[in-house]
C-alpha positions in Angstrom: 108.2 111.1 112.9 106.9 112.6 109.6 109.0 110.1 107.5 107.2 107.2 109.3 103.8 108.7 108.6 104.6 109.2 104.8 106.0 105.6 104.8 103.0 104.5 106.4 100.5 106.3 103.8 102.5 104.9 100.9 102.0 101.4 102.4 98.5 101.9 102.9 98.2 103.1 99.1 100.3 100.1 97.9 98.0 97.6 100.0 95.1 99.3 98.3 96.5 99.1 95.0 97.4 95.3 95.7 94.2 94.4 96.9 92.5 96.1 93.6 95.0 94.1 91.6 94.1 91.1 93.2 90.5 91.5 92.7 90.8 92.1 89.1 92.9 89.0 88.8 90.5 86.9 90.6 87.6 88.3 88.6 89.4 87.4 85.2 90.6 84.0 86.1 88.0 82.5 88.0 85.3 80.6 86.2 82.7 81.0 89.2 80.9 84.6 89.5 82.1 86.6 92.4 79.7 88.7 94.2 80.2 92.1 95.2 79.2 91.0 98.8 81.8 88.4 99.0 84.6 91.0 97.9 83.2 93.3 100.3 83.5 90.9 103.2 86.8 90.0 102.3 88.1 93.5 102.2 86.4 94.8 105.3 85.3 92.1 107.6 88.2 89.6 107.4 90.8 92.1 108.5 88.8 93.0 111.5 88.1 89.4 112.6 92.0 88.7 112.0 92.9 91.5 114.1 90.6 90.5 116.8 91.6 86.9 116.8 95.3 88.0 117.1 94.2 90.0 120.3 92.4 87.1 121.8 95.4 84.9 121.3 97.9 87.3 122.7 95.5 88.0 125.8 95.2 84.2 126.0 99.0 83.7 125.8 100.0 86.5 128.2 97.2 85.1 130.8 98.8 81.6 130.4 102.3 83.0 131.0 101.5 85.0 134.2 99.9 81.6 135.7 103.2 79.6 135.2 
């Protein structure tokens, strides 16, 4: 169990590092100014909405399968 926790923490750190690298790349390469608010939304709200959408799709799929 400890191995999976350590592995999970390492993956979270790697994901966070990748997010920061991507944000820097976007800020350097894009001609349009990016707002801090947009980056905040992309990092915080988008993952929550994606997870919620996946749960709704899974719920609808399992409901659909039980009626057939």
